[in-house]
N, CA, C and O atoms as a DFTB+ gen file, in Angstrom:
692 C
 N C O
     1  1      86.841      75.936      87.944
     2  2      87.077      75.633      86.470
     3  2      86.172      76.594      85.769
     4  3      85.091      76.926      86.255
     5  1      86.632      77.055      84.583
     6  2      85.819      78.026      83.907
     7  2      85.262      77.352      82.590
     8  3      85.643      76.286      82.107
     9  1      84.259      78.219      82.101
    10  2      83.593      77.518      80.903
    11  2      82.283      76.883      81.107
    12  3      81.566      76.502      80.181
    13  1      82.028      76.794      82.221
    14  2      80.770      75.902      82.645
    15  2      79.607      76.975      82.715
    16  3      79.856      78.122      83.085
    17  1      78.286      76.563      82.338
    18  2      77.978      75.387      81.916
    19  2      78.335      75.067      80.441
    20  3      78.848      75.965      79.773
    21  1      78.127      73.994      79.949
    22  2      78.286      73.711      78.693
    23  2      76.873      73.237      77.848
    24  3      76.021      72.641      78.507
    25  1      76.654      73.456      76.623
    26  2      75.495      73.177      76.066
    27  2      75.612      71.952      75.301
    28  3      76.562      71.837      74.527
    29  1      74.677      70.934      75.436
    30  2      74.916      69.589      74.727
    31  2      73.541      69.212      74.224
    32  3      72.557      69.898      74.498
    33  1      73.480      68.126      73.494
    34  2      72.224      67.485      72.964
    35  2      72.321      66.083      73.045
    36  3      73.377      65.457      73.135
    37  1      71.084      65.568      73.007
    38  2      70.998      64.009      73.045
    39  2      69.773      63.720      72.081
    40  3      68.753      64.404      72.006
    41  1      70.089      62.496      71.309
    42  2      69.257      61.986      70.303
    43  2      68.306      60.638      70.869
    44  3      68.805      59.530      71.063
    45  1      67.182      60.885      71.041
    46  2      66.277      59.799      71.596
    47  2      65.765      59.062      70.267
    48  3      64.865      59.595      69.618
    49  1      66.298      57.899      69.871
    50  2      65.809      57.213      68.820
    51  2      65.103      55.871      69.265
    52  3      65.708      54.959      69.829
    53  1      63.863      55.850      68.976
    54  2      63.071      54.775      69.299
    55  2      62.636      53.988      68.197
    56  3      62.183      54.560      67.206
    57  1      62.731      52.545      68.254
    58  2      62.345      51.734      67.068
    59  2      61.667      50.529      67.658
    60  3      62.333      49.864      68.451
    61  1      60.404      50.142      67.379
    62  2      59.693      48.886      67.736
    63  2      59.880      48.685      69.144
    64  3      60.168      47.577      69.596
    65  1      59.708      49.852      69.960
    66  2      59.671      49.756      71.382
    67  2      61.136      49.538      71.993
    68  3      61.243      49.025      73.107
    69  1      62.134      49.885      71.347
    70  2      63.610      49.928      71.752
    71  2      64.052      51.326      71.638
    72  3      63.501      52.180      70.943
    73  1      65.065      51.486      72.357
    74  2      65.818      52.827      72.460
    75  2      67.336      52.593      72.020
    76  3      68.010      51.625      72.373
    77  1      67.727      53.536      71.268
    78  2      69.278      53.351      70.841
    79  2      70.079      53.918      71.915
    80  3      69.731      55.007      72.372
    81  1      71.195      53.274      72.419
    82  2      72.079      53.652      73.327
    83  2      73.575      53.488      72.895
    84  3      73.865      52.559      72.141
    85  1      74.453      54.278      73.303
    86  2      75.886      54.060      73.011
    87  2      76.516      53.913      74.347
    88  3      76.049      54.519      75.311
    89  1      77.610      53.095      74.459
    90  2      78.488      53.089      75.539
    91  2      79.582      53.916      75.483
    92  3      80.373      53.798      74.548
    93  1      79.761      54.817      76.429
    94  2      80.609      56.032      76.202
    95  2      82.047      55.502      76.569
    96  3      82.281      54.744      77.509
    97  1      82.920      55.983      75.741
    98  2      84.381      55.825      75.707
    99  2      84.897      56.845      76.747
   100  3      85.614      56.460      77.670
   101  1      84.598      57.939      76.630
   102  2      85.242      59.067      77.341
   103  2      84.249      59.588      78.436
   104  3      83.033      59.395      78.431
   105  1      85.005      60.318      79.427
   106  2      84.315      61.051      80.424
   107  2      83.605      62.215      79.946
   108  3      84.088      62.750      78.949
   109  1      82.413      62.793      80.516
   110  2      81.990      62.165      81.704
   111  2      81.216      60.826      81.502
   112  3      80.564      60.589      80.485
   113  1      81.349      59.943      82.593
   114  2      80.636      58.693      82.610
   115  2      81.008      57.636      81.559
   116  3      80.220      56.892      80.977
   117  1      82.458      57.699      81.402
   118  2      83.067      56.528      80.536
   119  2      82.606      55.165      81.067
   120  3      82.562      54.874      82.262
   121  1      82.268      54.361      80.049
   122  2      81.986      52.946      80.249
   123  2      80.338      52.776      80.556
   124  3      79.865      51.640      80.589
   125  1      79.538      53.885      80.764
   126  2      78.215      53.774      80.996
   127  2      77.571      54.040      79.533
   128  3      78.133      54.576      78.577
   129  1      76.344      53.566      79.594
   130  2      75.367      53.683      78.422
   131  2      74.692      55.003      78.450
   132  3      74.302      55.441      79.532
   133  1      74.512      55.708      77.299
   134  2      73.859      57.024      77.266
   135  2      73.209      57.145      75.907
   136  3      73.442      56.315      75.028
   137  1      72.461      58.091      75.741
   138  2      71.829      58.521      74.456
   139  2      73.036      58.869      73.564
   140  3      74.048      59.262      74.145
   141  1      73.051      58.774      72.269
   142  2      74.060      59.397      71.396
   143  2      73.769      60.939      71.465
   144  3      72.632      61.403      71.545
   145  1      74.905      61.666      71.427
   146  2      74.861      63.170      71.667
   147  2      76.176      63.789      71.947
   148  3      77.215      63.128      71.936
   149  1      76.133      65.001      72.187
   150  2      77.339      65.782      72.436
   151  2      77.233      67.305      72.439
   152  3      76.115      67.821      72.464
   153  1      78.288      68.015      72.416
   154  2      78.394      69.517      72.532
   155  2      77.839      70.148      71.291
   156  3      78.046      69.673      70.174
   157  1      77.123      71.238      71.511
   158  2      76.733      72.188      70.488
   159  2      77.807      72.935      70.085
   160  3      78.498      73.513      70.924
   161  1      78.087      73.012      68.685
   162  2      79.181      73.880      68.090
   163  2      78.707      75.232      67.909
   164  3      77.551      75.476      67.564
   165  1      79.673      76.209      68.160
   166  2      79.360      77.649      67.909
   167  2      78.747      78.018      66.588
   168  3      79.365      77.826      65.541
   169  1      77.455      78.583      66.619
   170  2      76.813      79.052      65.408
   171  2      75.807      77.917      65.124
   172  3      74.925      78.155      64.299
   173  1      75.842      76.779      65.684
   174  2      74.975      75.667      65.245
   175  2      73.599      75.667      66.091
   176  3      73.621      75.943      67.291
   177  1      72.636      75.409      65.551
   178  2      71.365      75.403      66.373
   179  2      71.297      74.028      67.037
   180  3      71.979      73.071      66.670
   181  1      70.432      74.009      68.031
   182  2      70.173      72.869      68.837
   183  2      69.746      71.562      68.043
   184  3      70.256      70.468      68.280
   185  1      68.896      71.740      67.207
   186  2      68.399      70.717      66.330
   187  2      69.544      70.211      65.312
   188  3      69.722      69.017      65.069
   189  1      70.269      71.213      64.771
   190  2      71.351      70.821      63.826
   191  2      72.364      69.929      64.679
   192  3      72.858      68.905      64.207
   193  1      72.608      70.337      65.823
   194  2      73.681      69.619      66.764
   195  2      73.142      68.319      67.046
   196  3      73.941      67.383      67.025
   197  1      71.970      68.090      67.299
   198  2      71.379      66.692      67.659
   199  2      71.347      65.928      66.334
   200  3      71.578      64.727      66.472
   201  1      71.136      66.305      65.190
   202  2      71.233      65.653      63.776
   203  2      72.722      65.379      63.644
   204  3      73.118      64.223      63.492
   205  1      73.496      66.336      63.694
   206  2      74.889      66.039      63.396
   207  2      75.613      64.924      64.367
   208  3      76.285      63.996      63.917
   209  1      75.375      65.155      65.770
   210  2      75.823      64.116      66.707
   211  2      75.273      62.792      66.496
   212  3      75.980      61.790      66.601
   213  1      73.992      62.743      66.190
   214  2      73.434      61.263      65.852
   215  2      74.080      60.659      64.637
   216  3      74.342      59.456      64.598
   217  1      74.341      61.484      63.639
   218  2      75.166      61.052      62.409
   219  2      76.556      60.571      62.729
   220  3      76.994      59.497      62.315
   221  1      77.207      61.381      63.456
   222  2      78.632      61.200      63.818
   223  2      78.892      59.999      64.753
   224  3      79.905      59.312      64.626
   225  1      77.967      59.765      65.684
   226  2      78.047      58.640      66.732
   227  2      77.484      57.353      66.231
   228  3      77.947      56.309      66.689
   229  1      76.466      57.314      65.274
   230  2      75.847      56.148      64.844
   231  2      75.698      55.938      63.320
   232  3      75.285      54.870      62.867
   233  1      76.030      56.935      62.578
   234  2      75.896      56.800      61.101
   235  2      74.432      56.888      60.764
   236  3      74.130      56.707      59.584
   237  1      73.505      57.134      61.614
   238  2      72.164      57.136      61.280
   239  2      71.762      58.606      60.732
   240  3      72.412      59.587      61.094
   241  1      70.717      58.714      59.887
   242  2      70.298      60.002      59.404
   243  2      68.891      60.317      59.886
   244  3      67.970      59.506      59.780
   245  1      68.766      61.475      60.397
   246  2      67.578      61.969      61.033
   247  2      66.510      62.235      59.906
   248  3      66.902      62.628      58.808
   249  1      65.333      62.056      60.121
   250  2      64.142      62.499      59.150
   251  2      63.135      63.267      59.937
   252  3      62.310      63.943      59.322
   253  1      63.125      63.227      61.243
   254  2      62.100      64.056      61.919
   255  2      62.690      64.271      63.379
   256  3      63.067      63.302      64.039
   257  1      62.759      65.581      63.866
   258  2      63.346      65.901      65.122
   259  2      62.266      66.599      65.814
   260  3      61.702      67.582      65.334
   261  1      61.955      66.033      67.058
   262  2      60.981      66.760      68.020
   263  2      61.592      67.110      69.496
   264  3      62.044      66.208      70.203
   265  1      61.578      68.294      69.862
   266  2      62.084      68.448      71.246
   267  2      61.335      67.661      72.297
   268  3      60.107      67.588      72.283
   269  1      62.021      67.125      73.128
   270  2      61.561      66.167      74.242
   271  2      61.702      66.684      75.621
   272  3      60.735      66.918      76.346
   273  1      63.039      66.870      75.989
   274  2      63.408      67.259      77.311
   275  2      64.595      68.101      77.387
   276  3      65.481      68.114      76.533
   277  1      64.571      68.874      78.559
   278  2      65.870      69.705      78.890
   279  2      66.292      69.058      80.072
   280  3      65.548      68.859      81.032
   281  1      67.626      68.686      80.003
   282  2      68.154      67.983      81.287
   283  2      69.493      68.951      81.735
   284  3      70.403      69.328      80.997
   285  1      69.320      69.207      83.097
   286  2      70.517      69.807      83.674
   287  2      71.294      68.875      84.500
   288  3      70.756      68.185      85.366
   289  1      72.657      68.841      84.225
   290  2      73.501      67.945      84.940
   291  2      74.670      68.649      85.688
   292  3      75.517      69.225      85.005
   293  1      74.777      68.642      87.079
   294  2      75.814      69.345      87.745
   295  2      76.442      68.251      88.554
   296  3      75.708      67.496      89.193
   297  1      77.772      68.102      88.578
   298  2      78.485      67.218      89.486
   299  2      79.630      68.040      90.112
   300  3      80.412      68.724      89.452
   301  1      79.648      67.912      91.356
   302  2      80.622      68.726      92.192
   303  2      81.525      67.647      92.848
   304  3      81.051      66.652      93.397
   305  1      82.923      67.917      92.753
   306  2      83.949      66.995      93.327
   307  2      83.883      66.969      94.826
   308  3      83.014      67.585      95.444
   309  1      84.910      66.170      95.462
   310  2      84.961      66.030      96.976
   311  2      85.487      67.401      97.533
   312  3      85.188      67.639      98.703
   313  1      86.147      68.232      96.930
   314  2      86.514      69.489      97.543
   315  2      85.523      70.579      97.278
   316  3      85.821      71.764      97.427
   317  1      84.400      70.195      96.906
   318  2      83.402      71.144      96.395
   319  2      83.649      71.945      95.135
   320  3      83.107      73.034      94.941
   321  1      84.466      71.386      94.302
   322  2      84.835      71.959      93.061
   323  2      83.924      71.495      91.922
   324  3      83.597      70.313      91.811
   325  1      83.560      72.357      91.160
   326  2      82.630      72.047      89.915
   327  2      83.428      71.176      88.939
   328  3      84.461      71.567      88.395
   329  1      82.862      69.931      88.749
   330  2      83.446      69.076      87.793
   331  2      82.820      69.124      86.418
   332  3      83.518      69.166      85.405
   333  1      81.503      69.117      86.389
   334  2      80.678      69.267      85.236
   335  2      79.382      69.993      85.468
   336  3      78.796      69.910      86.547
   337  1      78.942      70.689      84.482
   338  2      77.670      71.429      84.457
   339  2      77.377      71.513      83.038
   340  3      77.948      72.291      82.273
   341  1      76.324      70.554      82.655
   342  2      75.822      70.639      81.304
   343  2      74.280      70.944      81.181
   344  3      73.473      70.434      81.958
   345  1      73.981      71.637      80.360
   346  2      72.505      71.839      79.914
   347  2      72.295      71.057      78.626
   348  3      72.898      71.376      77.601
   349  1      71.445      70.034      78.670
   350  2      71.324      69.040      77.479
   351  2      69.778      69.289      77.121
   352  3      68.814      69.408      77.878
   353  1      69.856      69.329      75.764
   354  2      68.428      69.375      75.008
   355  2      68.337      68.059      74.308
   356  3      69.182      67.767      73.462
   357  1      67.316      67.212      74.626
   358  2      67.107      65.827      74.100
   359  2      65.955      66.014      73.203
   360  3      64.951      66.670      73.479
   361  1      66.187      65.374      72.088
   362  2      65.191      65.356      70.944
   363  2      64.818      63.857      70.516
   364  3      65.668      62.986      70.323
   365  1      63.533      63.684      70.401
   366  2      63.027      62.506      69.715
   367  2      63.396      62.542      68.359
   368  3      63.175      63.588      67.749
   369  1      63.993      61.457      67.689
   370  2      64.371      61.679      66.352
   371  2      63.965      60.281      65.646
   372  3      64.245      59.178      66.117
   373  1      63.346      60.477      64.589
   374  2      63.138      59.332      63.644
   375  2      64.273      59.204      62.638
   376  3      64.793      60.217      62.170
   377  1      64.638      58.069      62.319
   378  2      65.756      57.903      61.333
   379  2      65.399      56.998      60.075
   380  3      64.494      56.167      59.991
   381  1      66.350      57.372      59.103
   382  2      66.108      56.629      57.947
   383  2      66.453      55.041      58.240
   384  3      67.324      54.816      59.080
   385  1      65.856      54.013      57.632
   386  2      66.199      52.554      57.932
   387  2      67.620      52.257      57.645
   388  3      68.082      52.288      56.504
   389  1      68.314      51.963      58.723
   390  2      69.715      51.552      58.641
   391  2      70.193      51.065      60.009
   392  3      69.544      51.314      61.026
   393  1      71.356      50.354      60.026
   394  2      71.899      49.899      61.150
   395  2      72.889      50.752      61.774
   396  3      73.814      51.181      61.085
   397  1      72.785      51.084      63.157
   398  2      73.792      52.112      63.586
   399  2      75.267      51.290      63.785
   400  3      75.472      50.126      64.128
   401  1      76.153      52.320      63.445
   402  2      77.493      51.706      63.486
   403  2      78.327      52.768      64.477
   404  3      78.322      53.971      64.217
   405  1      79.057      52.220      65.650
   406  2      79.691      53.079      66.536
   407  2      80.879      53.744      65.797
   408  3      81.457      53.291      64.808
   409  1      81.172      55.039      66.533
   410  2      82.351      55.660      66.059
   411  2      83.437      55.539      67.090
   412  3      83.299      54.733      68.010
   413  1      84.645      56.382      66.979
   414  2      85.708      56.171      67.990
   415  2      85.370      56.562      69.421
   416  3      86.047      56.147      70.362
   417  1      84.294      57.382      69.584
   418  2      83.786      57.840      70.934
   419  2      83.026      56.807      71.618
   420  3      82.644      57.019      72.769
   421  1      82.754      55.653      70.998
   422  2      81.805      54.699      71.492
   423  2      82.510      53.283      71.587
   424  3      83.241      52.863      70.690
   425  1      82.209      52.532      72.834
   426  2      82.759      51.196      73.142
   427  2      81.813      50.329      72.497
   428  3      82.259      49.281      72.032
   429  1      80.470      50.601      72.373
   430  2      79.462      49.733      71.891
   431  2      78.230      50.488      71.491
   432  3      78.199      51.695      71.733
   433  1      77.305      49.962      70.960
   434  2      76.063      50.637      70.348
   435  2      74.904      49.595      70.129
   436  3      75.143      48.501      69.617
   437  1      73.714      49.942      70.508
   438  2      72.685      48.987      70.294
   439  2      71.421      49.539      70.583
   440  3      71.342      50.608      71.188
   441  1      70.275      48.825      70.156
   442  2      68.742      49.025      70.599
   443  2      68.493      48.070      71.665
   444  3      68.904      46.910      71.710
   445  1      67.777      48.679      72.518
   446  2      67.489      47.838      73.742
   447  2      65.873      48.046      74.234
   448  3      65.379      49.171      74.306
   449  1      65.216      46.967      74.519
   450  2      63.801      47.399      74.984
   451  2      63.946      48.333      76.324
   452  3      64.822      48.157      77.171
   453  1      62.995      49.300      76.374
   454  2      63.079      50.348      77.328
   455  2      63.330      49.779      78.696
   456  3      64.217      50.282      79.385
   457  1      62.589      48.728      79.160
   458  2      62.630      48.247      80.430
   459  2      63.991      47.422      80.699
   460  3      64.556      47.435      81.792
   461  1      64.404      46.775      79.692
   462  2      65.636      46.102      79.675
   463  2      66.826      46.935      79.774
   464  3      67.834      46.550      80.366
   465  1      66.714      48.262      79.110
   466  2      67.813      49.247      79.190
   467  2      67.997      49.624      80.561
   468  3      69.137      49.949      80.893
   469  1      66.963      49.643      81.529
   470  2      67.198      49.934      82.910
   471  2      68.207      49.036      83.612
   472  3      68.780      49.430      84.627
   473  1      68.421      47.888      83.110
   474  2      69.410      47.003      83.558
   475  2      70.792      47.199      83.247
   476  3      71.692      46.575      83.808
   477  1      70.984      48.130      82.287
   478  2      72.281      48.378      81.863
   479  2      73.016      49.554      82.796
   480  3      72.350      50.285      83.529
   481  1      74.273      49.635      82.696
   482  2      75.061      50.646      83.449
   483  2      74.992      51.983      82.783
   484  3      75.857      52.464      82.051
   485  1      73.740      52.576      83.165
   486  2      73.406      53.793      82.490
   487  2      73.948      55.079      83.320
   488  3      74.040      55.054      84.547
   489  1      74.303      56.222      82.521
   490  2      74.479      57.343      83.213
   491  2      73.206      57.920      83.917
   492  3      72.074      57.605      83.550
   493  1      73.454      58.780      84.947
   494  2      72.204      59.207      85.790
   495  2      71.178      59.835      84.815
   496  3      69.983      59.539      84.797
   497  1      71.770      60.719      84.023
   498  2      70.794      61.365      83.181
   499  2      69.929      60.535      82.205
   500  3      68.721      60.739      82.087
   501  1      70.586      59.610      81.527
   502  2      69.933      58.588      80.795
   503  2      68.856      57.924      81.552
   504  3      67.709      57.863      81.110
   505  1      69.214      57.416      82.709
   506  2      68.410      56.611      83.472
   507  2      67.020      57.494      83.797
   508  3      65.892      57.029      83.632
   509  1      67.266      58.697      84.234
   510  2      66.156      59.515      84.597
   511  2      65.208      59.897      83.303
   512  3      64.002      60.115      83.412
   513  1      65.887      59.941      82.147
   514  2      65.070      60.163      80.821
   515  2      64.345      58.990      80.521
   516  3      63.187      59.071      80.112
   517  1      64.983      57.775      80.705
   518  2      64.153      56.536      80.472
   519  2      62.996      56.434      81.353
   520  3      61.970      55.882      80.957
   521  1      63.102      56.971      82.617
   522  2      61.834      56.992      83.474
   523  2      60.738      57.809      82.850
   524  3      59.573      57.409      82.858
   525  1      61.092      58.926      82.319
   526  2      60.136      59.825      81.792
   527  2      59.534      59.195      80.502
   528  3      58.367      59.415      80.178
   529  1      60.372      58.403      79.777
   530  2      59.732      57.815      78.546
   531  2      58.840      56.589      78.932
   532  3      57.915      56.276      78.183
   533  1      59.103      55.849      80.137
   534  2      58.258      54.807      80.394
   535  2      57.109      55.262      81.173
   536  3      56.029      54.703      80.983
   537  1      57.203      56.154      81.979
   538  2      56.057      56.507      82.890
   539  2      55.377      57.772      82.579
   540  3      54.357      58.091      83.191
   541  1      55.931      58.573      81.580
   542  2      55.501      60.048      81.323
   543  2      54.362      59.960      80.349
   544  3      53.836      58.893      80.030
   545  1      54.016      61.115      79.905
   546  2      52.887      61.278      78.904
   547  2      53.544      60.863      77.682
   548  3      54.754      60.643      77.621
   549  1      52.635      60.743      76.584
   550  2      53.103      60.476      75.214
   551  2      54.045      61.515      74.690
   552  3      53.819      62.717      74.831
   553  1      55.112      61.035      74.080
   554  2      56.069      62.160      73.504
   555  2      55.430      63.217      72.701
   556  3      54.455      62.959      71.995
   557  1      55.923      64.355      72.778
   558  2      55.610      65.440      71.950
   559  2      54.339      66.296      72.637
   560  3      53.859      67.297      72.104
   561  1      53.920      65.790      73.784
   562  2      52.873      66.666      74.428
   563  2      53.338      67.978      75.230
   564  3      52.704      69.033      75.262
   565  1      54.472      67.742      75.826
   566  2      55.075      68.837      76.535
   567  2      56.554      68.659      76.696
   568  3      57.095      67.565      76.532
   569  1      57.208      69.770      77.023
   570  2      58.743      69.644      77.191
   571  2      58.750      69.247      78.754
   572  3      57.974      69.711      79.589
   573  1      59.873      68.207      79.020
   574  2      60.270      67.753      80.400
   575  2      61.318      68.573      80.814
   576  3      62.049      69.120      79.988
   577  1      61.463      68.715      82.056
   578  2      62.811      69.265      82.612
   579  2      63.332      68.302      83.778
   580  3      62.672      68.070      84.791
   581  1      64.509      67.807      83.530
   582  2      65.094      66.815      84.378
   583  2      66.263      67.578      84.959
   584  3      67.018      68.228      84.237
   585  1      66.420      67.484      86.409
   586  2      67.637      68.043      86.975
   587  2      68.280      66.991      87.866
   588  3      67.695      66.289      88.691
   589  1      69.681      66.993      87.547
   590  2      70.432      66.085      88.359
   591  2      71.653      67.007      88.971
   592  3      72.420      67.645      88.251
   593  1      71.708      66.984      90.229
   594  2      72.838      67.699      90.962
   595  2      73.431      66.863      91.965
   596  3      72.710      66.422      92.861
   597  1      74.604      66.601      91.931
   598  2      75.107      65.514      93.013
   599  2      76.611      65.844      93.068
   600  3      77.199      66.643      92.339
   601  1      77.155      65.062      94.100
   602  2      78.576      65.219      94.345
   603  2      79.115      63.843      93.770
   604  3      78.362      62.898      93.534
   605  1      80.481      63.812      93.565
   606  2      80.901      62.547      92.953
   607  2      80.841      61.300      93.906
   608  3      80.870      60.157      93.450
   609  1      80.760      61.555      95.184
   610  2      80.692      60.386      96.026
   611  2      79.149      59.846      96.056
   612  3      78.862      58.683      96.340
   613  1      78.307      60.743      95.761
   614  2      76.871      60.466      95.705
   615  2      76.404      59.732      94.505
   616  3      75.299      59.189      94.507
   617  1      77.277      59.686      93.375
   618  2      76.804      59.234      92.202
   619  2      76.289      57.789      92.157
   620  3      75.251      57.477      91.573
   621  1      77.118      56.889      92.842
   622  2      76.744      55.519      92.980
   623  2      75.476      55.168      93.812
   624  3      74.697      54.270      93.494
   625  1      75.336      56.021      94.987
   626  2      74.125      55.832      95.888
   627  2      73.020      56.386      95.192
   628  3      71.932      55.845      95.391
   629  1      73.079      57.479      94.316
   630  2      71.934      57.969      93.528
   631  2      71.364      56.916      92.553
   632  3      70.163      56.670      92.439
   633  1      72.412      56.289      91.824
   634  2      72.096      55.249      90.904
   635  2      71.349      54.103      91.583
   636  3      70.361      53.608      91.041
   637  1      71.827      53.653      92.818
   638  2      71.303      52.575      93.627
   639  2      69.926      52.837      93.997
   640  3      69.068      51.965      93.866
   641  1      69.646      54.089      94.489
   642  2      68.243      54.554      94.917
   643  2      67.362      54.530      93.585
   644  3      66.225      54.066      93.664
   645  1      67.784      54.955      92.509
   646  2      66.952      54.908      91.318
   647  2      66.539      53.477      90.923
   648  3      65.387      53.197      90.589
   649  1      67.565      52.576      90.982
   650  2      67.272      51.255      90.687
   651  2      66.425      50.435      91.645
   652  3      65.723      49.500      91.258
   653  1      66.523      50.844      92.975
   654  2      65.388      50.372      94.040
   655  2      64.017      50.878      93.600
   656  3      63.038      50.136      93.678
   657  1      63.925      52.170      93.123
   658  2      62.607      52.674      92.855
   659  2      62.124      52.029      91.586
   660  3      60.926      51.752      91.512
   661  1      62.894      51.770      90.617
   662  2      62.453      51.083      89.347
   663  2      61.924      49.712      89.883
   664  3      60.795      49.392      89.512
   665  1      62.575      48.904      90.674
   666  2      62.128      47.692      91.117
   667  2      60.762      47.714      91.901
   668  3      59.889      46.857      91.760
   669  1      60.689      48.712      92.677
   670  2      59.276      48.992      93.521
   671  2      58.242      49.337      92.442
   672  3      57.080      48.954      92.586
   673  1      58.588      49.995      91.444
   674  2      57.456      50.508      90.411
   675  2      57.133      49.430      89.404
   676  3      56.095      49.435      88.742
   677  1      58.164      48.414      89.312
   678  2      57.987      47.366      88.359
   679  2      58.340      47.797      86.929
   680  3      57.833      47.379      85.888
   681  1      59.335      48.740      87.086
   682  2      59.921      49.337      85.667
   683  2      61.064      48.367      85.191
   684  3      61.376      48.367      84.000
   685  1      61.679      47.566      86.060
   686  2      62.655      46.680      85.583
   687  2      61.961      45.281      85.325
   688  3      61.577      44.542      86.232
   689  1      61.853      45.021      84.030
   690  2      61.250      43.874      83.647
   691  2      61.810      42.615      83.569
   692  3      61.129      41.658      83.200
């Protein structure tokens, strides 16, 4: 498949110890919870894309945008064919007070306590990002780099291993 990798952005919105997540309607990872976000449009800066995607997917307006993590996601199919390759730039974003509203790309939307969010059916990249938020240094200190490379058949086993790790570390509250 041509056209890979794709550049995408994610919006990390934290409010009173909770994180904003959307349940994805479309692939990749349809039916899983993830950060609001999406593709960067031609000529658009990464920060502009994060602010736009947040507004489109949640109706929320950004007031402060801080780079937080770079996440690489590669998924290879059963015949060793490249299915997905994304480079995602995740931003911590403060928002104007308002309630989030899902758009046509989302099945559901909500704020969840960080540890409770780990109980949700999350995308692998969102789960790894939550780990950095829960166990990492305070936001804004340094850029994080998260890499996920797996085959389609390994997706569920990787999630299972991450959940076991969370339970051992006491991350699942």
